[in-house]
C-alpha angles and dihedrals in degrees: 000000000000124000141179122229102269095137116124116263095243092056092047091052094048101044111019114028091074103126129062118259091253094054094103088057094056114123114271110256124221127192116269097174133063120271104260117250089229089060091049089055092050091052090048092050098046113020116070091184090060092049091054093058128095120243096268092046091049089054090052091047090051092050094049091046091050091047092051092052091051091056104035125056118222111203135170131226109207090340136081122249118214135178093271091054091051094047092049091052091048092047090053089055096047101043096071095046099034094119091052098075096184094049119132127176105233093177104060128070103153139029113197118202121209117193094241142342121327142187128259087262090053094252115151096193132054128027129335097041095144101115117110100172143357142181115217140219133196109012087007095052110138092019132109124190119203137178106241089213091054091045091059095040089057089064099036101052109059097177107054100076090231132120112157097192094051087048091057095044089052087056088055091052090048090049096057095084090058097259130079096211108126092263108108098200091177089065105024121073113234095245090062096051099089095045089049093051091048091051093047091052092048093050093045089053088055089053091051090052090051087240099123140076090215113114106272089229085074087071092065094089140317094275092055091043091057093049094044093050090046088058089051091048095053098036103040107013096155092052092047090050090051099044100032108023096165091048091047091053091052092050089048088053094048097048097030090229131122096210092170089067094053121098099225113195145131124225108275092237091062096058108121119229123214091252096042122106111276112256091227087075094238091138091239129112114267092246090056095047131023092000094054112122 
């Protein structure tokens, strides 16, 4: 979801103006220590994409994840932030750009985790609390706000075609050419732009006709369509390739990844039962929290 900076000044000052104005000009940090074994185990337990990689690719994923965390703060508002939270945020950033080894996100300095959904005015009580993630502009430039519950659910549920954090990072990629319009010019060669626009419009028409399994939110506009389909591509690539082969091929071209060929899985011992503790550390059972229909 994209927003403009309509938040009240007091809230901006308290939560978001945390870094000095020159923070975005700080030197880029790169890892100078080994990736901790504990972190490797967390990735193995929670990130199916990581499990599908070969050893050399896993090392690259670990490096890029570590690098991201050195350059982007992960903070919590009325919720704790642990190593798993931080690694899931970083994984969400790295998955879409994994086959671009030199990629760096120049437009994100902080990710703020809320415990659950919130409103467009960042309220966590009352009506209108249907926002799971957003990328800001203006006072919120360089910030991303995510529901911690949605962050974890994106990596627990492998069949729903949803991953909120990946959705928001795809918005950041889209934004780098100066326009959030569903056309990621930094990834997509110019000669493919018109065919991509034509395909987006065709698939959005199918959504409008209620003749598509793509999340209806993708029909909002082209920017949301691109992020919604990116979730589908990374979460259910085989299904996308089967139901929307032309769309799958375009996504494969944009991200330079053949997701259909990957064996996405989590270790069997990490599968969460309905009565197990929720992996978002809420203290509730999974069925009462992230697994709630």
